[in-house]
N, C-alpha and C positions, 0 to 999 in steps of 0.2 A: 628219440626219447618219445615216451611214453606218459599221456595225461590222464591223470586221475579222474576227469571228468567225460572224461570217450564211455566209460563202465555206465557214467550216469544217463546217456545218447546224449549228451552235450551237442547243438545244434550250431554253435561257433566257427568249427575246423573241420570238415567233411575230410580233408585230404590227409590230414595228421598224422594216421595209422598205414600210409603207404609211404616206401622209400621215397628220399628226397629228389632222387632222378627221376622216379615215377609221376612225382607230383609235379615237377617241371613241364615233361612229358604230355600228363593230362590238360595244365593250363593252356602249353601250346597246340595243342589240337584243337581245344575251344577256341581258341583267339582265330587260328587261321580259320575256322570253319565260321565264322563270325562274321571277321572280318577280311579275310582272305581274296574276295573276290572282287574287292574295292581296290586291292595292292599289294604288293607281298608284305609277308611276314617275318622275320628273323627270327631266329632262335628268340628261345628265354633266358637271360644269362640266371644263374642263379648265386647265392649269397653264401660266403664263405661260412656262417652260422646263423641261420634259418629259423631263429626263435626269438622270442622280444624286440621285433621288428615292426610292431604295429604303434602307432603313436597317439593312436585314439581310441578310447575307452567308451562304450556307450553301455553301461549298468542298469538293468531294468530292474524297477522297483513295484514287487507285488507281497500280498499280501498272503503270509505262508503259512506253515503248520502255529500250530495256536495261537493262530489271530494273529502274528506278528509279524510288522514290515522285511520283507528282506530284501536282498539282490542281487544280483546274480546276471544268468547270459541264460536265453531260450534253451530249452530241449528241442532234440530237432524236430520239425514238424509237427511242434504242437505251440500252445503260449504258457507253460510250464517252465515257471522261474526257477532255476537250477543255483543254488549259492554258490559263488567264486568265490574262493581265496585265493588262487594265483591262475595265469593262464600262459600256456606255452608262448603263444602268440604275443600278447600285450608287453609292453615297456616294463620292466620291472618295477622302475619310480611310479609308474601309471599305476600300475598295482596296488603299491603299498597305498597310495594317494585316493584310490577309490575304496581300498577296505577301510584306511582308518577314518578317513572323511564321509564315509558311506556310512558307517558306524555311527559317528556322530549324528550325520543329517537325519538318522530315521530313527535315533533310541528315543526321541520324543514327541515321536509323530502320533496325533488323535488318529487310529487305526479308522472309527465310523467318520468323521473326517472326510479322510483319505477318498474312501469309499463312495462317500456322496460325492464328493467333489468330481472322481475321474468315472464314477458309473453311467452317468448321459451319455457320455460320448460313447463306449464301449455297447451301449443298449442301440445304439444306433448304427454300430458295427454289425452288431450280431453276437456277439463274444459273451461269455461269463465270466471274463477275467480279467479284471481292471489292473492296467500296469502304469505306469508310467518311466521317464528316463530324466539318466544324468548324463552329460558326455564331458567326459576330460580329455584336452587333447594338447600335446606338448609339440609348441613349433620348434622346429631344431632348423638350424643353418645347413644347406647347401654346401659341401666340401665341393 
């Protein structure tokens, strides 16, 4: 399955462009390299449907084009926020909740007040792109 955000350089899922079996192989190799010296690493078991499994969404808010507050995910290797309407990895219910509520949360935000509130933090971090986050999580019972 192809993601529309990959064309915009989304940084959220760098392995998504690979075949799922190759994704699992690369993940297992990384785990083996990191912890293999401490004990055995068993093969990673894949999912039947490797999409929409993330039960936590971290939506980044920043001032976008035209001075409007936008929410989304960081582009790869940057602090540029890409607006996200849907994500192939995020739970579909959470996608909808973030999109509907995110729009409601930011529609009446005073942009100048937002920038003034978060800019001192970013001045200390030596970056010029003030952002803040909203975390939405779904708690699931384990079967």
